[in-house]
C-alpha positions as CSV (number, residue, x, y, z in Angstrom):
1,X,123.4,82.1,83.5
2,X,125.0,81.2,87.1
3,X,128.7,80.7,87.5
4,X,128.0,77.7,88.7
5,X,125.7,76.4,86.0
6,X,128.2,77.6,83.2
7,X,129.1,75.6,80.5
8,X,132.8,77.0,81.4
9,X,133.5,75.7,84.6
10,X,136.2,72.8,84.4
11,X,134.5,70.6,87.7
12,X,131.5,70.9,89.9
13,X,131.5,69.9,93.8
14,X,127.7,70.8,95.4
15,X,127.2,71.3,99.0
16,X,124.6,72.3,100.6
17,X,124.5,76.3,101.4
18,X,127.2,77.7,103.9
19,X,130.1,78.8,104.9
20,X,133.3,76.4,103.9
21,X,136.5,75.9,104.5
22,X,137.9,73.7,101.6
23,X,141.4,72.0,100.5
24,X,142.5,70.2,97.8
25,X,145.0,66.9,98.0
26,X,145.5,63.4,96.1
27,X,146.6,60.1,97.9
28,X,148.4,59.2,94.2
29,X,150.5,62.4,92.7
30,X,150.3,60.4,89.3
31,X,146.7,59.4,89.6
32,X,144.6,61.9,87.7
33,X,142.0,62.0,90.9
34,X,142.2,65.1,93.2
35,X,140.6,64.9,96.6
36,X,138.3,68.0,97.8
37,X,138.3,67.8,101.7
38,X,135.6,70.3,102.8
39,X,134.6,71.1,107.0
40,X,131.7,73.4,107.5
41,X,130.8,75.9,109.5
42,X,128.1,73.2,110.5
43,X,130.4,70.4,112.0
44,X,130.5,68.5,108.9
45,X,132.8,67.0,107.0
46,X,133.0,66.5,103.1
47,X,135.4,64.3,100.8
48,X,135.1,64.3,96.8
49,X,136.8,63.4,94.2
50,X,137.2,65.2,90.6
51,X,139.1,64.0,87.9
52,X,141.7,66.9,86.8
53,X,141.5,65.6,83.2
54,X,138.6,65.4,82.5
55,X,136.6,67.4,85.1
56,X,133.2,67.5,85.0
57,X,131.0,66.4,88.3
58,X,132.6,65.5,91.2
59,X,131.3,62.5,93.4
60,X,131.1,62.9,96.7
61,X,132.3,60.1,99.5
62,X,131.8,61.6,102.8
63,X,129.6,63.0,104.7
64,X,129.7,62.4,108.1
65,X,129.6,65.0,111.3
66,X,133.0,66.2,112.7
67,X,131.9,65.6,116.4
68,X,129.5,62.3,116.6
């Protein structure tokens, strides 16, 4: 069984294969929602959200090229 498919993983965020730079943040410190930002070496920008209390599958909110 792979690590990312393992039942022990708290939250999952799936992106196409490739090198990425990632950061976490939030707009409201009291909100349970954390935002994941990822910039790919392929020029794509991704923004996803997940619940830091419940975990689970993250929701992809934005997928767009950084340089249109």
